N, C-alpha and C positions, 0 to 999 in steps of 0.2 A: 754360521755358513759361510762362504765365500762366493761372491757373483759368479757365474761361469763367462768369463771372457771369451769365451766361442761360440757366441749366441749366432753371431752371422754368419759362422764359416758352415761350409756344406762341402760333402764329397759325394761326386757322381760315378758311375759304371756303365759299362757298354755290354758287359757278358752279365754280371753278378756282382753280388757284393751279401754281407755276412754283418751282420751286426748284434751284439745280445750286451749284455752286461757283465761279460769275463772275457778277458783276450781267448784265453785258452778254450771258452767256448766256441768262440766266433772262429777260432784255427780250425778246429773238428768242421764247423760250417763250410771253409773253404776246401778243408780236406776232401769233402765230400762233391765238391765243384767240380773239383778238380778230377777228380775221379771219374767223371761224366753222369752224375748223377744230379738232377733237380731243384729246384727249392724246396717242394716239399721234402725229401731227403735230408737236403741239407739243415731246415727246421728240425727235425727228428734228431737229428746229431749232435744239433745246437743243445736241443733241451734235453736230451740227454748226459749232455757233457755239465750240463749247468746242475743237473739235480748231483752231482760229484761234487763241482767245483764252486756251485754255492748251496749249498746243501740246507741252509737258511733260510734260502728261497725259494727255491723249486725242488722237486722230490718225488720219487717215484710213490709214493704214497699221495700223494697231492691230485688236484683237479687242472681243468684248462679249455682254452678257449682258443679254436683258429677262426680267422676268420680271413679266409682267403679268394684270391681271384684266380681260376681257370680259364688260362688263355684259347685252349683250346672251346671252349664252351662260350667263349668271354661272357663269363656266370663270376658273380661275387657268392661265395656262399661262405656261410658259420658252421661251424663243427664247436658243439656245447660237449667237454665229455667232462662236467662237471660230475661229482659222484651224489649218490641220494641219501638221504638220512634213510636212519635206523630205520625200520619197519615200525616197531613198535616204540618210536620214540615220544612220549610225553609234552607235547612242547610247551603247556601249562606248565612243567616242571621245571624249563630252564629259566635261569635270570640272567643278568648280565655278564655277571661274574665266569658260568659255565661259557660263554662265548670267545672267552680268551686264552684259556688253556683248561686242560683234563679233557676225558673220555668225550664227553659231549660235544666239546668244540670240533670233531672234525666229520668230514663226511666221508663214504665210501669211495675210495682213491679210483678215478676211471682218466690217472692221464695216461698207462700205459696201453688201452681198449683204444681210448683217441688217436693215439701213436698211429697203431697197428689200423685204424678205419681211416687213416688219413694216407699210410704204405697202399695200403691195400686198395685204394680206389686212383690216387693218383702219385705216387712213387715211381723210381724207377729201376734203381740200385736191389741189390739180395737187402733183405731185411736186415738179419746180421753184421753185413757190412757199416750199417748205421750207428752202428755201435762201440767202435773199434776203438776210437777216443775216447770216448767217456769211461772203457774196461780198462785201458792203460792210466789213464792219470788215477783209475781207481787201485789200480796194481802198485803202479811207480811212486805215485805220487807227486805232489808239486806245491809249489812253494804260496803258502798263504797270502792275501792280499792281505792291507792295511785293515777296511774294512774285514774282514775274515776273523783275523785276530781280536779285533772290536767287538763283534759279536756274540763271539764265541766266549769272552772272558767278560760281558754283562750278561753273558746267560747261565753263567757258573751259579751266580745267588737263586736266580730265579727256579734253573733245576733243584740245585740241593735242598731247596726247601720247598718241593711238588714231592710229594709222597708216590701220583700219580707218574710221574714223568720216571 
């Protein structure tokens, strides 16, 4: 791994900023801010776009946590939208391998309900408008990053040898 030569660099903004793991997801957030949305709206647009452009790291079947600052309340809040384990799971039956892959390695998805709660409490734009970019990426496609190409090619053997996949 190459050392990061930009450790001491920084960026500032006066009206807003969007940062994510993928440039298209960041663009989705900027679009929302330009439409008059707030940071909560932009975060949902970014997260939903990551589900499309980085599905190996984010997904609609996932879970999440949001640590937010609500300026009108002058409060920091945490929203945990992690899923629950299935009711009938026997924890004593799970070994380490089960945590890595297979049906026992997943939780009940909570990400969309977490976004919905975040939007209902703090969002400002229409719910549907937050997903325009992610829908566009899903329908019209996008260029894969070198990381995405690597992850997909590395996953091939793992998926090919896993009957549950």
